[in-house]
Backbone and ligand atoms as CSV (ligand in chain L), in Angstrom:
chain,resi,resn,atom,element,x,y,z
A,1,MET,N,N,-18.574,-1.036,7.499
A,1,MET,CA,C,-17.398,-0.351,6.952
A,1,MET,C,C,-17.372,-0.555,5.433
A,2,SER,N,N,-17.196,0.525,4.703
A,2,SER,CA,C,-17.135,0.386,3.254
A,2,SER,C,C,-15.799,-0.221,2.856
A,3,LYS,N,N,-15.723,-0.671,1.615
A,3,LYS,CA,C,-14.507,-1.328,1.145
A,3,LYS,C,C,-13.298,-0.418,1.227
A,4,ALA,N,N,-13.486,0.880,1.063
A,4,ALA,CA,C,-12.350,1.804,1.008
A,4,ALA,C,C,-12.110,2.518,2.327
A,5,GLU,N,N,-12.954,2.280,3.315
A,5,GLU,CA,C,-12.904,3.082,4.538
A,5,GLU,C,C,-11.589,2.957,5.292
A,6,PHE,N,N,-10.990,1.762,5.299
A,6,PHE,CA,C,-9.759,1.566,6.059
A,6,PHE,C,C,-8.506,1.776,5.232
A,7,CYS,N,N,-8.653,2.046,3.958
A,7,CYS,CA,C,-7.485,2.237,3.106
A,7,CYS,C,C,-6.862,3.602,3.403
A,8,THR,N,N,-5.580,3.593,3.773
A,8,THR,CA,C,-4.886,4.844,4.084
A,8,THR,C,C,-4.044,5.339,2.908
A,9,CYS,N,N,-4.169,4.699,1.777
A,9,CYS,CA,C,-3.422,5.145,0.596
A,9,CYS,C,C,-4.007,6.482,0.123
A,10,GLY,N,N,-3.139,7.463,-0.043
A,10,GLY,CA,C,-3.587,8.791,-0.458
A,10,GLY,C,C,-3.547,9.019,-1.953
A,11,ASP,N,N,-3.151,8.004,-2.706
A,11,ASP,CA,C,-3.040,8.168,-4.154
A,11,ASP,C,C,-4.402,7.906,-4.802
A,12,LEU,N,N,-5.245,8.921,-4.718
A,12,LEU,CA,C,-6.609,8.761,-5.230
A,12,LEU,C,C,-6.668,8.719,-6.744
A,13,ASN,N,N,-5.569,9.062,-7.408
A,13,ASN,CA,C,-5.526,8.980,-8.867
A,13,ASN,C,C,-5.171,7.580,-9.372
A,14,CYS,N,N,-4.731,6.734,-8.456
A,14,CYS,CA,C,-4.369,5.366,-8.852
A,14,CYS,C,C,-5.629,4.606,-9.264
A,15,PRO,N,N,-5.607,3.972,-10.425
A,15,PRO,CA,C,-6.797,3.217,-10.861
A,15,PRO,C,C,-7.100,2.033,-9.960
A,16,ASN,N,N,-6.101,1.594,-9.168
A,16,ASN,CA,C,-6.305,0.459,-8.259
A,16,ASN,C,C,-6.860,0.870,-6.895
A,17,HIS,N,N,-6.913,2.181,-6.626
A,17,HIS,CA,C,-7.426,2.643,-5.324
A,17,HIS,C,C,-8.896,2.256,-5.200
A,18,PRO,N,N,-9.296,1.732,-4.024
A,18,PRO,CA,C,-10.685,1.271,-3.867
A,18,PRO,C,C,-11.753,2.337,-4.095
A,19,ASN,N,N,-11.375,3.599,-4.070
A,19,ASN,CA,C,-12.341,4.664,-4.388
A,19,ASN,C,C,-12.737,4.648,-5.859
A,20,ASN,N,N,-11.902,4.004,-6.688
A,20,ASN,CA,C,-12.078,4.121,-8.131
A,20,ASN,C,C,-12.715,2.906,-8.803
A,21,HIS,N,N,-13.192,1.937,-7.994
A,21,HIS,CA,C,-13.858,0.754,-8.552
A,21,HIS,C,C,-14.609,0.063,-7.409
A,22,ASP,N,N,-15.209,-1.065,-7.685
A,22,ASP,CA,C,-15.975,-1.757,-6.633
A,22,ASP,C,C,-15.383,-3.120,-6.280
A,23,GLN,N,N,-14.078,-3.259,-6.447
A,23,GLN,CA,C,-13.432,-4.556,-6.202
A,23,GLN,C,C,-12.585,-4.578,-4.930
A,24,GLY,N,N,-12.760,-3.567,-4.083
A,24,GLY,CA,C,-12.011,-3.547,-2.827
A,24,GLY,C,C,-10.503,-3.512,-3.047
A,25,CYS,N,N,-9.785,-4.343,-2.288
A,25,CYS,CA,C,-8.315,-4.355,-2.343
A,25,CYS,C,C,-7.759,-5.205,-3.484
A,26,THR,N,N,-8.592,-5.960,-4.140
A,26,THR,CA,C,-8.083,-6.940,-5.105
A,26,THR,C,C,-7.145,-6.344,-6.162
A,27,PRO,N,N,-7.513,-5.286,-6.860
A,27,PRO,CA,C,-6.592,-4.756,-7.881
A,27,PRO,C,C,-5.268,-4.269,-7.295
A,28,CYS,N,N,-5.323,-3.668,-6.114
A,28,CYS,CA,C,-4.104,-3.180,-5.469
A,28,CYS,C,C,-3.190,-4.346,-5.102
A,29,ILE,N,N,-3.748,-5.359,-4.476
A,29,ILE,CA,C,-2.949,-6.522,-4.078
A,29,ILE,C,C,-2.363,-7.217,-5.309
A,30,LEU,N,N,-3.155,-7.354,-6.335
A,30,LEU,CA,C,-2.672,-7.997,-7.562
A,30,LEU,C,C,-1.485,-7.242,-8.132
A,31,LYS,N,N,-1.579,-5.928,-8.176
A,31,LYS,CA,C,-0.474,-5.095,-8.682
A,31,LYS,C,C,0.758,-5.272,-7.796
A,32,ASN,N,N,0.557,-5.290,-6.480
A,32,ASN,CA,C,1.687,-5.448,-5.558
A,32,ASN,C,C,2.346,-6.809,-5.726
A,33,ILE,N,N,1.568,-7.853,-5.891
A,33,ILE,CA,C,2.134,-9.195,-6.088
A,33,ILE,C,C,2.956,-9.223,-7.372
A,34,ARG,N,N,2.393,-8.675,-8.421
A,34,ARG,CA,C,3.102,-8.698,-9.712
A,34,ARG,C,C,4.422,-7.942,-9.653
A,35,GLU,N,N,4.458,-6.850,-8.913
A,35,GLU,CA,C,5.654,-6.001,-8.875
A,35,GLU,C,C,6.522,-6.263,-7.642
A,36,LYS,N,N,6.151,-7.303,-6.867
A,36,LYS,CA,C,6.895,-7.649,-5.646
A,36,LYS,C,C,7.004,-6.434,-4.721
A,37,GLU,N,N,5.842,-5.844,-4.470
A,37,GLU,CA,C,5.756,-4.675,-3.602
A,37,GLU,C,C,4.822,-4.955,-2.429
A,38,VAL,N,N,4.858,-4.054,-1.447
A,38,VAL,CA,C,4.000,-4.130,-0.261
A,38,VAL,C,C,3.025,-2.955,-0.337
A,39,PRO,N,N,1.745,-3.187,-0.076
A,39,PRO,CA,C,0.756,-2.113,-0.202
A,39,PRO,C,C,1.029,-0.922,0.732
A,40,THR,N,N,0.612,0.220,0.289
A,40,THR,CA,C,0.800,1.458,1.055
A,40,THR,C,C,0.216,1.384,2.453
A,41,CYS,N,N,-0.927,0.725,2.616
A,41,CYS,CA,C,-1.557,0.669,3.941
A,41,CYS,C,C,-0.631,0.019,4.960
A,42,LEU,N,N,0.109,-1.005,4.550
A,42,LEU,CA,C,1.033,-1.666,5.484
A,42,LEU,C,C,2.253,-0.797,5.728
A,43,PHE,N,N,2.740,-0.134,4.677
A,43,PHE,CA,C,3.849,0.815,4.867
A,43,PHE,C,C,3.449,1.919,5.844
A,44,ASN,N,N,2.228,2.391,5.744
A,44,ASN,CA,C,1.808,3.507,6.600
A,44,ASN,C,C,1.768,3.122,8.077
A,45,VAL,N,N,1.592,1.842,8.367
A,45,VAL,CA,C,1.642,1.367,9.752
A,45,VAL,C,C,3.089,1.204,10.202
A,46,ALA,N,N,3.902,0.567,9.369
A,46,ALA,CA,C,5.298,0.292,9.740
A,46,ALA,C,C,6.170,1.541,9.655
A,47,ASP,N,N,5.767,2.483,8.852
A,47,ASP,CA,C,6.601,3.649,8.551
A,47,ASP,C,C,5.762,4.939,8.541
A,48,PRO,N,N,5.184,5.302,9.709
A,48,PRO,CA,C,4.323,6.489,9.731
A,48,PRO,C,C,5.080,7.780,9.406
A,49,GLU,N,N,6.405,7.761,9.598
A,49,GLU,CA,C,7.203,8.959,9.270
A,49,GLU,C,C,7.458,9.072,7.767
A,50,ARG,N,N,7.096,8.057,7.048
A,50,ARG,CA,C,7.225,8.002,5.576
A,50,ARG,C,C,8.665,8.215,5.123
A,51,LYS,N,N,9.557,7.405,5.705
A,51,LYS,CA,C,10.965,7.452,5.308
A,51,LYS,C,C,11.286,6.423,4.224
A,52,ARG,N,N,10.273,5.734,3.758
A,52,ARG,CA,C,10.466,4.686,2.754
A,52,ARG,C,C,11.125,5.229,1.497
A,53,GLU,N,N,11.945,4.361,0.898
A,53,GLU,CA,C,12.625,4.751,-0.340
A,53,GLU,C,C,11.881,4.234,-1.558
A,54,GLY,N,N,11.005,3.290,-1.338
A,54,GLY,CA,C,10.221,2.698,-2.414
A,54,GLY,C,C,9.217,1.758,-1.798
A,55,TYR,N,N,8.597,0.927,-2.603
A,55,TYR,CA,C,7.537,0.054,-2.115
A,55,TYR,C,C,7.844,-1.434,-2.293
A,56,HIS,N,N,9.081,-1.747,-2.711
A,56,HIS,CA,C,9.434,-3.146,-2.914
A,56,HIS,C,C,9.628,-3.864,-1.578
A,57,PHE,N,N,9.625,-5.200,-1.644
A,57,PHE,CA,C,9.804,-6.013,-0.432
A,57,PHE,C,C,11.033,-5.537,0.344
A,58,GLU,N,N,12.123,-5.256,-0.373
A,58,GLU,CA,C,13.369,-4.843,0.285
A,58,GLU,C,C,13.189,-3.526,1.034
A,59,ASP,N,N,12.420,-2.608,0.479
A,59,ASP,CA,C,12.169,-1.317,1.137
A,59,ASP,C,C,11.378,-1.529,2.427
A,60,PHE,N,N,10.432,-2.452,2.384
A,60,PHE,CA,C,9.642,-2.735,3.588
A,60,PHE,C,C,10.523,-3.387,4.651
A,61,ALA,N,N,11.355,-4.346,4.238
A,61,ALA,CA,C,12.259,-5.009,5.182
A,61,ALA,C,C,13.188,-3.993,5.839
A,62,ARG,N,N,13.674,-3.050,5.059
A,62,ARG,CA,C,14.580,-2.022,5.584
A,62,ARG,C,C,13.856,-1.173,6.651
A,63,VAL,N,N,12.638,-0.790,6.365
A,63,VAL,CA,C,11.855,0.009,7.306
A,63,VAL,C,C,11.663,-0.748,8.619
A,64,VAL,N,N,11.324,-2.021,8.516
A,64,VAL,CA,C,11.084,-2.821,9.733
A,64,VAL,C,C,12.383,-3.014,10.512
A,65,LEU,N,N,13.471,-3.300,9.813
A,65,LEU,CA,C,14.751,-3.535,10.494
A,65,LEU,C,C,15.275,-2.276,11.174
A,66,GLU,N,N,14.929,-1.116,10.652
A,66,GLU,CA,C,15.401,0.145,11.238
A,66,GLU,C,C,14.611,0.530,12.490
A,67,LYS,N,N,13.509,-0.165,12.766
A,67,LYS,CA,C,12.701,0.140,13.965
A,67,LYS,C,C,13.381,-0.378,15.220
L,1,SF4,S1,S,-4.286,-3.304,0.077
L,1,SF4,FE1,FE,-4.194,-1.464,-1.211
L,1,SF4,S2,S,-6.308,-0.937,-1.550
L,1,SF4,FE2,FE,-6.284,-2.326,0.171
L,1,SF4,S3,S,-6.204,-1.026,1.987
L,1,SF4,FE3,FE,-4.097,-1.530,1.403
L,1,SF4,S4,S,-3.380,0.141,0.082
L,1,SF4,FE4,FE,-5.614,0.256,0.201
């Protein structure tokens, strides 16, 4: 499996997307840690209907609690 094969993030213009470098998830995770956010791949599992209001920890908690 390639580094980007399991990534479900559709933002191919993001410089952190694994399609755009050879560092796998590292840049994405680093950005999420710095901004206190949860990566898109996890949101896409918890929230396949894409009702999320944002990507912060609180937005993820809200999605999970509404299930
Ligand atoms: S952590 Fe980021 S780069 Fe890695 S699979 Fe998830 S969304 Fe894609």
